[in-house]
Structures are given as structure tokens and as C-alpha cells.
N, CA and C atoms as an extended XYZ file, in Angstrom:
591
Properties=species:S:1:pos:R:3:atomname:S:1:resname:S:1:resid:I:1 pbc="F F F"
N         4.601       18.145       22.671 N   ASP     1
C         3.311       17.771       23.265 CA  ASP     1
C         3.144       16.264       23.412 C   ASP     1
N         3.847       15.500       22.597 N   PHE     2
C         3.624       14.059       22.591 CA  PHE     2
C         4.879       13.265       22.951 C   PHE     2
N         5.836       13.915       23.586 N   GLY     3
C         7.002       13.196       24.081 CA  GLY     3
C         7.989       12.860       22.987 C   GLY     3
N         8.845       11.903       23.268 N   HIS     4
C         9.907       11.508       22.352 CA  HIS     4
C         9.764       10.027       22.015 C   HIS     4
N        10.131        9.686       20.797 N   TYR     5
C        10.055        8.296       20.377 CA  TYR     5
C        11.146        8.041       19.350 C   TYR     5
N        11.854        6.945       19.501 N   THR     6
C        12.867        6.549       18.529 CA  THR     6
C        12.331        5.376       17.733 C   THR     6
N        12.184        5.575       16.429 N   SER     7
C        11.731        4.482       15.576 CA  SER     7
C        12.940        3.875       14.871 C   SER     7
N        12.800        2.641       14.445 N   TYR     8
C        13.904        1.969       13.772 CA  TYR     8
C        13.367        0.988       12.745 C   TYR     8
N        14.236        0.628       11.808 N   ARG     9
C        13.865       -0.323       10.775 CA  ARG     9
C        15.095       -1.124       10.377 C   ARG     9
N        14.924       -2.421       10.237 N   ALA    10
C        16.004       -3.294        9.800 CA  ALA    10
C        15.523       -4.085        8.590 C   ALA    10
N        16.371       -4.183        7.568 N   THR    11
C        16.013       -4.921        6.368 CA  THR    11
C        17.145       -5.869        5.980 C   THR    11
N        16.793       -6.905        5.268 N   THR    12
C        17.802       -7.833        4.778 CA  THR    12
C        17.341       -8.409        3.441 C   THR    12
N        18.310       -8.827        2.641 N   ALA    13
C        17.975       -9.448        1.355 CA  ALA    13
C        19.077      -10.421        0.971 C   ALA    13
N        18.683      -11.469        0.274 N   TYR    14
C        19.644      -12.455       -0.223 CA  TYR    14
C        19.339      -12.705       -1.687 C   TYR    14
N        20.343      -12.523       -2.542 N   LEU    15
C        20.164      -12.671       -3.979 CA  LEU    15
C        20.749      -13.995       -4.437 C   LEU    15
N        19.933      -14.763       -5.149 N   LEU    16
C        20.350      -16.068       -5.662 CA  LEU    16
C        20.290      -16.024       -7.188 C   LEU    16
N        21.425      -16.221       -7.842 N   THR    17
C        21.477      -16.242       -9.302 CA  THR    17
C        21.214      -17.659       -9.796 C   THR    17
N        20.160      -17.807      -10.605 N   LEU    18
C        19.801      -19.123      -11.138 CA  LEU    18
C        20.591      -19.421      -12.397 C   LEU    18
N        20.670      -18.426      -13.265 N   SER    19
C        21.448      -18.509      -14.506 CA  SER    19
C        21.632      -17.076      -14.976 C   SER    19
N        22.282      -16.897      -16.082 N   GLU    20
C        22.569      -15.540      -16.546 CA  GLU    20
C        21.273      -14.766      -16.791 C   GLU    20
N        21.092      -13.678      -16.045 N   GLY    21
C        19.905      -12.845      -16.193 CA  GLY    21
C        18.698      -13.333      -15.442 C   GLY    21
N        18.774      -14.461      -14.760 N   ASN    22
C        17.656      -14.999      -13.985 CA  ASN    22
C        18.041      -15.030      -12.511 C   ASN    22
N        17.308      -14.262      -11.694 N   GLU    23
C        17.654      -14.118      -10.279 CA  GLU    23
C        16.421      -14.235       -9.399 C   GLU    23
N        16.651      -14.733       -8.192 N   VAL    24
C        15.622      -14.772       -7.158 CA  VAL    24
C        16.151      -14.000       -5.955 C   VAL    24
N        15.315      -13.130       -5.414 N   LYS    25
C        15.704      -12.368       -4.229 CA  LYS    25
C        14.761      -12.702       -3.077 C   LYS    25
N        15.319      -13.064       -1.931 N   PHE    26
C        14.563      -13.257       -0.702 CA  PHE    26
C        14.798      -12.022        0.163 C   PHE    26
N        13.750      -11.465        0.737 N   LYS    27
C        13.915      -10.223        1.481 CA  LYS    27
C        12.957      -10.172        2.659 C   LYS    27
N        13.284       -9.314        3.606 N   GLY    28
C        12.432       -9.136        4.772 CA  GLY    28
C        12.779       -7.840        5.478 C   GLY    28
N        11.846       -7.350        6.272 N   SER    29
C        12.101       -6.143        7.058 CA  SER    29
C        11.249       -6.158        8.319 C   SER    29
N        11.721       -5.411        9.315 N   TYR    30
C        10.979       -5.213       10.561 CA  TYR    30
C        11.181       -3.763       10.965 C   TYR    30
N        10.123       -3.115       11.398 N   GLY    31
C        10.267       -1.725       11.780 CA  GLY    31
C         9.186       -1.259       12.735 C   GLY    31
N         9.418       -0.075       13.299 N   THR    32
C         8.468        0.549       14.216 CA  THR    32
C         8.141        1.946       13.713 C   THR    32
N         7.048        2.504       14.192 N   GLY    33
C         6.643        3.837       13.764 CA  GLY    33
C         5.967        4.615       14.879 C   GLY    33
N         5.907        5.921       14.689 N   PHE    34
C         5.299        6.849       15.653 CA  PHE    34
C         4.595        7.933       14.858 C   PHE    34
N         3.364        8.249       15.237 N   ARG    35
C         2.653        9.350       14.582 CA  ARG    35
C         1.862       10.141       15.600 C   ARG    35
N         2.218       11.396       15.729 N   ALA    36
C         1.413       12.295       16.549 CA  ALA    36
C         0.207       12.746       15.729 C   ALA    36
N        -0.920       13.045       16.352 N   PRO    37
C        -2.047       13.571       15.576 CA  PRO    37
C        -1.642       14.871       14.890 C   PRO    37
N        -2.137       15.088       13.674 N   SER    38
C        -1.774       16.289       12.930 CA  SER    38
C        -2.465       17.520       13.515 C   SER    38
N        -1.947       18.692       13.142 N   LEU    39
C        -2.554       19.941       13.626 CA  LEU    39
C        -4.004       20.053       13.180 C   LEU    39
N        -4.308       19.613       11.947 N   SER    40
C        -5.692       19.711       11.468 CA  SER    40
C        -6.606       18.744       12.225 C   SER    40
N        -6.120       17.550       12.565 N   GLU    41
C        -6.928       16.608       13.342 CA  GLU    41
C        -7.219       17.165       14.728 C   GLU    41
N        -6.205       17.728       15.353 N   ILE    42
C        -6.381       18.311       16.695 CA  ILE    42
C        -7.353       19.483       16.644 C   ILE    42
N        -7.128       20.409       15.680 N   ALA    43
C        -7.970       21.608       15.587 CA  ALA    43
C        -9.420       21.252       15.279 C   ALA    43
N        -9.614       20.275       14.378 N   TYR    44
C       -10.982       19.899       14.030 CA  TYR    44
C       -11.707       19.331       15.243 C   TYR    44
N       -11.045       18.449       15.992 N   ASN    45
C       -11.699       17.869       17.158 CA  ASN    45
C       -11.999       18.912       18.225 C   ASN    45
N       -11.124       19.898       18.375 N   ILE    46
C       -11.404       20.978       19.330 CA  ILE    46
C       -12.645       21.751       18.892 C   ILE    46
N       -12.743       22.062       17.584 N   SER    47
C       -13.882       22.845       17.085 CA  SER    47
C       -15.197       22.077       17.185 C   SER    47
N       -15.123       20.744       17.161 N   GLN    48
C       -16.339       19.921       17.211 CA  GLN    48
C       -16.545       19.276       18.577 C   GLN    48
N       -15.775       19.708       19.576 N   SER    49
C       -15.834       19.119       20.923 CA  SER    49
C       -15.617       17.607       20.868 C   SER    49
N       -14.699       17.194       19.976 N   GLY    50
C       -14.382       15.783       19.841 CA  GLY    50
C       -13.382       15.336       20.888 C   GLY    50
N       -13.042       14.058       20.900 N   PRO    51
C       -12.117       13.534       21.908 CA  PRO    51
C       -10.698       14.075       21.715 C   PRO    51
N        -9.961       14.136       22.819 N   THR    52
C        -8.557       14.510       22.764 CA  THR    52
C        -7.756       13.340       22.199 C   THR    52
N        -6.934       13.627       21.220 N   LEU    53
C        -6.188       12.573       20.546 CA  LEU    53
C        -4.794       12.425       21.126 C   LEU    53
N        -4.349       11.188       21.226 N   GLU    54
C        -2.992       10.882       21.654 CA  GLU    54
C        -2.202       10.363       20.457 C   GLU    54
N        -0.921       10.149       20.621 N   GLN    55
C        -0.091        9.612       19.544 CA  GLN    55
C        -0.439        8.146       19.284 C   GLN    55
N        -0.114        7.707       18.076 N   GLU    56
C        -0.237        6.293       17.758 CA  GLU    56
C         1.151        5.741       17.454 C   GLU    56
N         1.349        4.471       17.787 N   THR    57
C         2.625        3.810       17.503 CA  THR    57
C         2.341        2.529       16.721 C   THR    57
N         3.358        2.044       16.036 N   SER    58
C         3.146        0.854       15.213 CA  SER    58
C         4.411        0.021       15.146 C   SER    58
N         4.215       -1.236       14.770 N   LYS    59
C         5.327       -2.135       14.496 CA  LYS    59
C         4.855       -3.146       13.466 C   LYS    59
N         5.789       -3.629       12.668 N   GLY    60
C         5.384       -4.578       11.651 CA  GLY    60
C         6.562       -5.191       10.936 C   GLY    60
N         6.261       -6.238       10.186 N   TYR    61
C         7.305       -6.900        9.416 CA  TYR    61
C         6.729       -7.386        8.097 C   TYR    61
N         7.610       -7.652        7.142 N   ASP    62
C         7.192       -8.268        5.887 CA  ASP    62
C         8.268       -9.234        5.417 C   ASP    62
N         7.833      -10.248        4.696 N   LEU    63
C         8.711      -11.258        4.107 CA  LEU    63
C         8.331      -11.393        2.644 C   LEU    63
N         9.341      -11.392        1.761 N   GLY    64
C         9.010      -11.417        0.353 CA  GLY    64
C         9.998      -12.198       -0.490 C   GLY    64
N         9.574      -12.488       -1.706 N   ILE    65
C        10.424      -13.158       -2.689 CA  ILE    65
C        10.166      -12.510       -4.041 C   ILE    65
N        11.255      -12.279       -4.801 N   GLU    66
C        11.162      -11.684       -6.132 CA  GLU    66
C        11.812      -12.610       -7.153 C   GLU    66
N        11.244      -12.630       -8.346 N   LEU    67
C        11.833      -13.358       -9.465 CA  LEU    67
C        12.044      -12.388      -10.616 C   LEU    67
N        13.279      -12.316      -11.107 N   HIS    68
C        13.617      -11.506      -12.277 CA  HIS    68
C        14.183      -12.450      -13.336 C   HIS    68
N        13.643      -12.378      -14.572 N   THR    69
C        14.142      -13.258      -15.629 CA  THR    69
C        14.776      -12.428      -16.742 C   THR    69
N        15.548      -13.089      -17.565 N   ASN    70
C        16.276      -12.382      -18.614 CA  ASN    70
C        15.382      -11.898      -19.757 C   ASN    70
N        14.112      -12.310      -19.760 N   ASN    71
C        13.188      -11.765      -20.765 CA  ASN    71
C        12.363      -10.606      -20.207 C   ASN    71
N        12.731      -10.117      -19.005 N   GLY    72
C        12.072       -8.950      -18.428 CA  GLY    72
C        10.912       -9.253      -17.504 C   GLY    72
N        10.564      -10.527      -17.327 N   LEU    73
C         9.476      -10.885      -16.412 CA  LEU    73
C         9.870      -10.600      -14.975 C   LEU    73
N         8.956       -9.983      -14.234 N   PHE    74
C         9.159       -9.691      -12.810 CA  PHE    74
C         7.933      -10.158      -12.044 C   PHE    74
N         8.158      -10.972      -11.003 N   ILE    75
C         7.080      -11.423      -10.121 CA  ILE    75
C         7.549      -11.253       -8.684 C   ILE    75
N         6.677      -10.707       -7.832 N   GLU    76
C         7.014      -10.484       -6.429 CA  GLU    76
C         5.835      -10.901       -5.556 C   GLU    76
N         6.112      -11.585       -4.461 N   ALA    77
C         5.082      -11.952       -3.490 CA  ALA    77
C         5.568      -11.535       -2.106 C   ALA    77
N         4.698      -10.871       -1.348 N   ILE    78
C         5.064      -10.343       -0.033 CA  ILE    78
C         3.974      -10.700        0.969 C   ILE    78
N         4.386      -11.187        2.119 N   TYR    79
C         3.481      -11.337        3.258 CA  TYR    79
C         3.796      -10.209        4.236 C   TYR    79
N         2.759       -9.530        4.762 N   PHE    80
C         2.993       -8.429        5.697 CA  PHE    80
C         2.107       -8.563        6.936 C   PHE    80
N         2.625       -8.041        8.039 N   HIS    81
C         1.891       -8.006        9.303 CA  HIS    81
C         2.190       -6.669        9.971 C   HIS    81
N         1.152       -5.961       10.394 N   GLN    82
C         1.327       -4.667       11.049 CA  GLN    82
C         0.382       -4.561       12.240 C   GLN    82
N         0.895       -3.964       13.316 N   GLU    83
C         0.083       -3.676       14.493 CA  GLU    83
C         0.194       -2.189       14.803 C   GLU    83
N        -0.957       -1.538       14.995 N   ILE    84
C        -1.001       -0.118       15.328 CA  ILE    84
C        -1.691        0.026       16.679 C   ILE    84
N        -1.030        0.711       17.597 N   GLU    85
C        -1.613        0.962       18.915 CA  GLU    85
C        -2.206        2.361       18.943 C   GLU    85
N        -3.469        2.465       19.355 N   ASP    86
C        -4.191        3.745       19.441 CA  ASP    86
C        -4.337        4.405       18.074 C   ASP    86
N        -4.810        3.651       17.106 N   ASN    87
C        -4.970        4.114       15.731 CA  ASN    87
C        -5.933        5.301       15.646 C   ASN    87
N        -5.531        6.335       14.898 N   ILE    88
C        -6.361        7.514       14.667 CA  ILE    88
C        -7.041        7.369       13.310 C   ILE    88
N        -8.341        7.614       13.265 N   SER    89
C        -9.060        7.565       11.991 CA  SER    89
C       -10.268        8.499       12.059 C   SER    89
N       -10.901        8.723       10.913 N   TRP    90
C       -12.103        9.549       10.856 CA  TRP    90
C       -13.297        8.727       11.288 C   TRP    90
N       -14.088        9.266       12.204 N   GLY    91
C       -15.296        8.598       12.654 CA  GLY    91
C       -16.504        9.101       11.881 C   GLY    91
N       -17.599        9.347       12.587 N   VAL    92
C       -18.817        9.841       11.946 CA  VAL    92
C       -18.780       11.354       11.798 C   VAL    92
N       -18.341       12.066       12.844 N   SER    93
C       -18.357       13.534       12.800 CA  SER    93
C       -17.046       14.163       13.261 C   SER    93
N       -16.079       13.355       13.677 N   ASN    94
C       -14.774       13.872       14.086 CA  ASN    94
C       -13.759       12.733       14.045 C   ASN    94
N       -12.528       13.065       14.397 N   TYR    95
C       -11.486       12.036       14.442 CA  TYR    95
C       -11.602       11.253       15.746 C   TYR    95
N       -11.420        9.947       15.637 N   VAL    96
C       -11.546        9.076       16.806 CA  VAL    96
C       -10.261        8.264       16.949 C   VAL    96
N       -10.121        7.654       18.121 N   GLN    97
C        -8.932        6.855       18.399 CA  GLN    97
C        -9.373        5.499       18.931 C   GLN    97
N        -8.834        4.466       18.297 N   ASP    98
C        -9.131        3.098       18.706 CA  ASP    98
C        -8.135        2.716       19.793 C   ASP    98
N        -8.560        2.787       21.029 N   LYS    99
C        -7.674        2.501       22.154 CA  LYS    99
C        -7.409        1.001       22.224 C   LYS    99
N        -6.234        0.598       21.832 N   GLY   100
C        -5.883       -0.813       21.785 CA  GLY   100
C        -5.061       -1.092       20.538 C   GLY   100
N        -5.007       -2.346       20.151 N   ILE   101
C        -4.185       -2.779       19.019 CA  ILE   101
C        -5.062       -3.070       17.809 C   ILE   101
N        -4.748       -2.421       16.689 N   SER   102
C        -5.355       -2.733       15.394 CA  SER   102
C        -4.330       -3.509       14.571 C   SER   102
N        -4.814       -4.432       13.747 N   LYS   103
C        -3.889       -5.292       12.999 CA  LYS   103
C        -4.235       -5.327       11.519 C   LYS   103
N        -3.204       -5.559       10.716 N   SER   104
C        -3.362       -5.840        9.288 CA  SER   104
C        -2.441       -6.999        8.938 C   SER   104
N        -3.012       -8.017        8.326 N   ASP   105
C        -2.240       -9.160        7.823 CA  ASP   105
C        -2.641       -9.368        6.379 C   ASP   105
N        -1.659       -9.644        5.542 N   GLY   106
C        -2.057       -9.872        4.171 CA  GLY   106
C        -0.933      -10.286        3.259 C   GLY   106
N        -1.306      -10.377        1.992 N   VAL   107
C        -0.377      -10.800        0.947 CA  VAL   107
C        -0.523       -9.840       -0.217 C   VAL   107
N         0.608       -9.475       -0.808 N   GLU   108
C         0.596       -8.650       -2.013 CA  GLU   108
C         1.406       -9.355       -3.093 C   GLU   108
N         0.844       -9.407       -4.294 N   ILE   109
C         1.521      -10.018       -5.434 CA  ILE   109
C         1.631       -8.969       -6.533 C   ILE   109
N         2.849       -8.748       -7.026 N   ASN   110
C         3.110       -7.778       -8.083 CA  ASN   110
C         3.772       -8.484       -9.256 C   ASN   110
N         3.475       -8.012      -10.458 N   SER   111
C         4.102       -8.625      -11.627 CA  SER   111
C         4.192       -7.625      -12.771 C   SER   111
N         5.167       -7.867      -13.628 N   GLU   112
C         5.310       -7.097      -14.866 CA  GLU   112
C         5.799       -8.041      -15.947 C   GLU   112
N         5.148       -7.989      -17.109 N   LEU   113
C         5.488       -8.872      -18.217 CA  LEU   113
C         5.638       -8.054      -19.496 C   LEU   113
N         6.844       -7.926      -20.027 N   PRO   114
C         7.006       -7.260      -21.317 CA  PRO   114
C         6.419       -8.129      -22.434 C   PRO   114
N         5.597       -7.522      -23.284 N   ILE   115
C         5.036       -8.247      -24.426 CA  ILE   115
C         6.004       -8.161      -25.608 C   ILE   115
N         6.499       -6.961      -25.845 N   ASP   116
C         7.526       -6.728      -26.859 CA  ASP   116
C         8.304       -5.489      -26.448 C   ASP   116
N         9.003       -4.855      -27.390 N   ASP   117
C         9.822       -3.690      -27.044 CA  ASP   117
C         8.983       -2.483      -26.639 C   ASP   117
N         7.698       -2.489      -26.962 N   ASN   118
C         6.862       -1.316      -26.730 CA  ASN   118
C         5.792       -1.499      -25.662 C   ASN   118
N         5.305       -2.703      -25.489 N   PHE   119
C         4.184       -2.941      -24.586 CA  PHE   119
C         4.609       -3.786      -23.379 C   PHE   119
N         4.027       -3.436      -22.223 N   SER   120
C         4.196       -4.246      -21.019 CA  SER   120
C         2.864       -4.339      -20.297 C   SER   120
N         2.635       -5.482      -19.658 N   ILE   121
C         1.453       -5.669      -18.806 CA  ILE   121
C         1.910       -5.670      -17.358 C   ILE   121
N         1.195       -4.929      -16.518 N   LEU   122
C         1.493       -4.877      -15.098 CA  LEU   122
C         0.250       -5.302      -14.329 C   LEU   122
N         0.447       -6.014      -13.234 N   ALA   123
C        -0.693       -6.433      -12.428 CA  ALA   123
C        -0.265       -6.577      -10.975 C   ALA   123
N        -1.175       -6.247      -10.074 N   ASN   124
C        -0.931       -6.569       -8.669 CA  ASN   124
C        -2.251       -6.840       -7.959 C   ASN   124
N        -2.137       -7.592       -6.901 N   TYR   125
C        -3.292       -7.969       -6.082 CA  TYR   125
C        -2.887       -7.890       -4.620 C   TYR   125
N        -3.763       -7.303       -3.801 N   THR   126
C        -3.518       -7.219       -2.361 CA  THR   126
C        -4.707       -7.803       -1.613 C   THR   126
N        -4.427       -8.749       -0.734 N   TYR   127
C        -5.417       -9.252        0.217 CA  TYR   127
C        -5.023       -8.714        1.584 C   TYR   127
N        -5.926       -7.954        2.220 N   ASN   128
C        -5.623       -7.285        3.483 CA  ASN   128
C        -6.689       -7.645        4.512 C   ASN   128
N        -6.325       -8.499        5.457 N   ASP   129
C        -7.236       -8.926        6.524 CA  ASP   129
C        -6.973       -8.034        7.736 C   ASP   129
N        -7.920       -7.156        8.046 N   THR   130
C        -7.710       -6.169        9.101 CA  THR   130
C        -8.622       -6.440       10.295 C   THR   130
N        -8.213       -5.895       11.435 N   GLU   131
C        -8.968       -6.104       12.676 CA  GLU   131
C        -8.679       -4.951       13.627 C   GLU   131
N        -9.735       -4.337       14.173 N   ASN   132
C        -9.508       -3.309       15.185 CA  ASN   132
C        -9.434       -3.957       16.567 C   ASN   132
N        -9.338       -3.134       17.600 N   SER   133
C        -9.144       -3.687       18.943 CA  SER   133
C       -10.347       -4.482       19.433 C   SER   133
N       -11.511       -4.304       18.776 N   SER   134
C       -12.715       -5.060       19.147 CA  SER   134
C       -12.872       -6.334       18.326 C   SER   134
N       -11.938       -6.582       17.398 N   GLY   135
C       -12.019       -7.782       16.564 CA  GLY   135
C       -12.820       -7.596       15.299 C   GLY   135
N       -13.261       -6.353       15.011 N   LEU   136
C       -14.027       -6.075       13.806 CA  LEU   136
C       -13.103       -5.562       12.705 C   LEU   136
N       -13.573       -5.615       11.455 N   GLN   137
C       -12.775       -5.134       10.336 CA  GLN   137
C       -12.528       -3.635       10.479 C   GLN   137
N       -11.267       -3.207       10.224 N   ARG   138
C       -10.939       -1.784       10.286 CA  ARG   138
C       -11.700       -1.037        9.201 C   ARG   138
N       -12.144        0.176        9.519 N   ILE   139
C       -12.977        0.919        8.583 CA  ILE   139
C       -12.157        1.429        7.399 C   ILE   139
N       -12.811        1.415        6.243 N   ARG   140
C       -12.250        1.914        4.989 CA  ARG   140
C       -10.927        1.249        4.612 C   ARG   140
N       -10.766       -0.014        4.974 N   ARG   141
C        -9.607       -0.812        4.569 CA  ARG   141
C       -10.116       -1.975        3.729 C   ARG   141
N       -10.071       -1.863        2.393 N   PRO   142
C       -10.623       -2.936        1.556 CA  PRO   142
C        -9.863       -4.245        1.743 C   PRO   142
N       -10.603       -5.324        1.698 N   GLU   143
C        -9.994       -6.640        1.844 CA  GLU   143
C        -9.306       -7.084        0.558 C   GLU   143
N        -9.841       -6.664       -0.584 N   ASN   144
C        -9.290       -7.072       -1.886 CA  ASN   144
C        -9.099       -5.859       -2.786 C   ASN   144
N        -7.902       -5.726       -3.330 N   THR   145
C        -7.605       -4.667       -4.295 CA  THR   145
C        -6.854       -5.283       -5.472 C   THR   145
N        -7.344       -5.011       -6.678 N   ILE   146
C        -6.739       -5.563       -7.896 CA  ILE   146
C        -6.389       -4.410       -8.832 C   ILE   146
N        -5.190       -4.433       -9.397 N   ASN   147
C        -4.775       -3.478      -10.418 CA  ASN   147
C        -4.241       -4.239      -11.621 C   ASN   147
N        -4.702       -3.853      -12.807 N   ILE   148
C        -4.172       -4.412      -14.048 CA  ILE   148
C        -3.876       -3.245      -14.980 C   ILE   148
N        -2.648       -3.194      -15.488 N   GLY   149
C        -2.256       -2.064      -16.307 CA  GLY   149
C        -1.596       -2.484      -17.604 C   GLY   149
N        -1.642       -1.579      -18.587 N   LEU   150
C        -0.971       -1.759      -19.858 CA  LEU   150
C        -0.126       -0.514      -20.103 C   LEU   150
N         1.160       -0.717      -20.375 N   ARG   151
C         2.070        0.402      -20.597 CA  ARG   151
C         2.624        0.328      -22.016 C   ARG   151
N         2.616        1.474      -22.696 N   PHE   152
C         3.147        1.561      -24.058 CA  PHE   152
C         4.171        2.679      -24.123 C   PHE   152
N         5.276        2.439      -24.802 N   ALA   153
C         6.286        3.471      -25.038 CA  ALA   153
C         6.849        3.264      -26.433 C   ALA   153
N         7.027        4.366      -27.168 N   THR   154
C         7.631        4.265      -28.494 CA  THR   154
C         9.108        3.907      -28.350 C   THR   154
N         9.714        3.496      -29.448 N   ASN   155
C        11.117        3.063      -29.402 CA  ASN   155
C        12.049        4.164      -28.920 C   ASN   155
N        11.737        5.415      -29.259 N   ASP   156
C        12.579        6.524      -28.794 CA  ASP   156
C        12.155        7.037      -27.417 C   ASP   156
N        11.116        6.424      -26.836 N   ASN   157
C        10.637        6.746      -25.491 CA  ASN   157
C        10.035        8.147      -25.378 C   ASN   157
N         9.703        8.765      -26.506 N   ARG   158
C         9.130       10.115      -26.451 CA  ARG   158
C         7.645       10.076      -26.096 C   ARG   158
N         6.933        9.108      -26.631 N   LEU   159
C         5.508        8.962      -26.328 CA  LEU   159
C         5.320        7.805      -25.358 C   LEU   159
N         4.610        8.072      -24.254 N   LYS   160
C         4.293        7.029      -23.276 CA  LYS   160
C         2.803        7.092      -22.967 C   LYS   160
N         2.164        5.927      -22.975 N   VAL   161
C         0.737        5.832      -22.663 CA  VAL   161
C         0.558        4.742      -21.614 C   VAL   161
N        -0.191        5.060      -20.573 N   ASN   162
C        -0.459        4.104      -19.499 CA  ASN   162
C        -1.962        3.973      -19.300 C   ASN   162
N        -2.415        2.741      -19.185 N   LEU   163
C        -3.813        2.447      -18.902 CA  LEU   163
C        -3.842        1.542      -17.668 C   LEU   163
N        -4.677        1.888      -16.684 N   ASN   164
C        -4.743        1.078      -15.460 CA  ASN   164
C        -6.191        0.916      -15.008 C   ASN   164
N        -6.560       -0.318      -14.716 N   TRP   165
C        -7.888       -0.640      -14.187 CA  TRP   165
C        -7.726       -1.122      -12.753 C   TRP   165
N        -8.530       -0.571      -11.850 N   ARG   166
C        -8.463       -0.939      -10.429 CA  ARG   166
C        -9.836       -1.373       -9.940 C   ARG   166
N        -9.855       -2.431       -9.149 N   SER   167
C       -11.075       -2.905       -8.503 CA  SER   167
C       -10.834       -2.980       -7.007 C   SER   167
N       -11.715       -2.340       -6.230 N   VAL   168
C       -11.601       -2.306       -4.772 CA  VAL   168
C       -12.859       -2.935       -4.191 C   VAL   168
N       -12.669       -3.931       -3.320 N   GLU   169
C       -13.807       -4.716       -2.839 CA  GLU   169
C       -13.727       -4.969       -1.341 C   GLU   169
N       -14.900       -5.136       -0.733 N   ASP   170
C       -15.056       -5.623        0.642 CA  ASP   170
C       -14.463       -4.679        1.678 C   ASP   170
N       -14.890       -3.409        1.636 N   ALA   171
C       -14.516       -2.438        2.662 CA  ALA   171
C       -15.747       -2.089        3.487 C   ALA   171
N       -15.509       -1.648        4.717 N   GLN   172
C       -16.609       -1.275        5.604 CA  GLN   172
C       -16.361        0.108        6.169 C   GLN   172
N       -17.471        0.795        6.492 N   ASP   173
C       -17.400        2.116        7.105 CA  ASP   173
C       -17.755        1.998        8.582 C   ASP   173
N       -17.828        3.123        9.261 N   SER   174
C       -18.184        3.126       10.683 CA  SER   174
C       -19.497        2.394       10.897 C   SER   174
N       -19.594        1.678       12.013 N   GLY   175
C       -20.798        0.909       12.308 CA  GLY   175
C       -20.892       -0.367       11.519 C   GLY   175
N       -19.769       -0.807       10.930 N   GLN   176
C       -19.720       -2.040       10.134 CA  GLN   176
C       -20.707       -2.019        8.981 C   GLN   176
N       -20.869       -0.828        8.384 N   VAL   177
C       -21.702       -0.684        7.194 CA  VAL   177
C       -20.840       -1.008        5.975 C   VAL   177
N       -21.289       -1.942        5.138 N   SER   178
C       -20.522       -2.323        3.957 CA  SER   178
C       -20.512       -1.199        2.938 C   SER   178
N       -19.325       -0.850        2.453 N   LEU   179
C       -19.206        0.149        1.398 CA  LEU   179
C       -19.336       -0.537        0.042 C   LEU   179
N       -19.806        0.210       -0.941 N   ASP   180
C       -19.933       -0.342       -2.288 CA  ASP   180
C       -18.560       -0.665       -2.855 C   ASP   180
N       -18.457       -1.799       -3.540 N   ASP   181
C       -17.259       -2.081       -4.322 CA  ASP   181
C       -17.219       -1.081       -5.472 C   ASP   181
N       -16.029       -0.782       -5.985 N   TYR   182
C       -15.948        0.152       -7.108 CA  TYR   182
C       -14.772       -0.190       -8.003 C   TYR   182
N       -14.843        0.352       -9.220 N   GLU   183
C       -13.789        0.174      -10.204 CA  GLU   183
C       -13.397        1.536      -10.772 C   GLU   183
N       -12.120        1.680      -11.101 N   VAL   184
C       -11.612        2.927      -11.662 CA  VAL   184
C       -10.745        2.586      -12.868 C   VAL   184
N       -10.919        3.344      -13.946 N   LEU   185
C       -10.072        3.196      -15.128 CA  LEU   185
C        -9.320        4.509      -15.333 C   LEU   185
N        -7.990        4.450      -15.306 N   ASP   186
C        -7.133        5.622      -15.516 CA  ASP   186
C        -6.389        5.469      -16.831 C   ASP   186
N        -6.347        6.558      -17.595 N   ILE   187
C        -5.548        6.607      -18.814 CA  ILE   187
C        -4.736        7.892      -18.788 C   ILE   187
N        -3.424        7.786      -19.011 N   ASN   188
C        -2.613        8.999      -19.103 CA  ASN   188
C        -1.572        8.825      -20.195 C   ASN   188
N        -1.179        9.960      -20.761 N   ALA   189
C        -0.201        9.951      -21.840 CA  ALA   189
C         0.736       11.139      -21.684 C   ALA   189
N         1.972       10.955      -22.130 N   SER   190
C         2.935       12.048      -22.121 CA  SER   190
C         3.751       11.992      -23.403 C   SER   190
N         4.192       13.184      -23.849 N   TYR   191
C         4.980       13.247      -25.075 CA  TYR   191
C         6.098       14.263      -24.881 C   TYR   191
N         7.319       13.858      -25.159 N   ALA   192
C         8.469       14.748      -25.040 CA  ALA   192
C         8.668       15.469      -26.370 C   ALA   192
N         8.396       16.787      -26.390 N   LEU   193
C         8.598       17.570      -27.611 CA  LEU   193
C        10.078       17.733      -27.926 C   LEU   193
N        10.887       17.792      -26.865 N   SER   194
C        12.356       17.876      -27.023 CA  SER   194
C        12.976       17.285      -25.770 C   SER   194
N        14.294       17.345      -25.678 N   ASP   195
C        14.958       16.812      -24.487 CA  ASP   195
C        14.622       17.612      -23.248 C   ASP   195
N        14.213       18.870      -23.410 N   LYS   196
C        13.952       19.745      -22.267 CA  LYS   196
C        12.487       20.086      -22.066 C   LYS   196
N        11.630       19.750      -23.001 N   LEU   197
C        10.214       20.135      -22.922 CA  LEU   197
C         9.329       18.921      -23.131 C   LEU   197
């Protein structure tokens, strides 16, 4: 129903050893994408007399740098740029299509720091500057997302506990209505009773 499309992706990386156990990696990628509307999106719009949906296509690239140290520290920074043509999203009462180019530009920073043999701190931050074909912020795409986590594992790795706090800020809904910022705290634990259970 939506024709044929060949997508592709190219990636590259260069590893630089600073000293024993300390490395820097430079990396980048460029790729394209294709998405036909799903059966549920099509069926829902038919049932609600919504607009006929067409396929969406995309292209984008990212550039990044990673630091790995011999004490287990990991830091990564990535710049990304994405363009989506004819983006499909949920509107007020049905699925809608933004005829034109939608964009996302931003930076993501990830890190992990071992405290000792049992505890590690993880953190990441994403800044996402989005724009639809009219120049307005894309709906339900937060501009700022923060995650901070604490990971614990016993020496035998049988007990694992993870705690993660997330803050999501500066998102908008249809009609450029500001959505409330929110925070989420997740805690999960697992215990291996044996090698198989």
C-alpha cells in the first residue's frame, strides 16, 4: 500500500588509547528511515472519519565522544540531528500527519561512576530542541529529561537493586498547551535463588 523504500545507515568510530585502561572513542552515524502508518492507526482513523495517513520518512545523524577510564568511569556526549517528513502523531481525537519537515536537535550526556565494588551511580541528561513544519515545538517531546540512578549488586551478583529518579520538563500538547513537568522514582530488585532460578 505504501510502495517500496530502501533505508540505510553508516557508522564509524575511532578509538584512541591514552594509557593502559584509559580510552577515548570518537563516533558518528548517518541513516535514513521509513515508517508506514500502523494497522491500528489506519483503522482508528477510518472509524473516526479521520484523515488518510501516508508513510513518513526520516534522516538523521549523530556525533559523539566517549571516555572510559581504568577505574570504571564512563562519560559519553552525543549531538544528534533528525528530520522527519510527514510525521504521524496523535492529535486531539485521531491520528494526524504533519505535512512537511519536523526536526529534533539536541545533546545527550551519559555517565556511570563506580563508587566501590558494589555501588555505581548512573546519570544522563537530554536536551531536545524540536520543531514541527510550522516552526512550533513538537507535541509531547520534552525539552529536558534528567535521569539519576543508583545501582547495587552483592559481591556474588545474586542480589541486585536499582533505584532511578527521572525528571521530565518543558513538553507541550496539541494547541501549544504546556504539559505539567513530572518526576518518577523507580525501584526494582532481583535475587538469584540458584544458577537457574
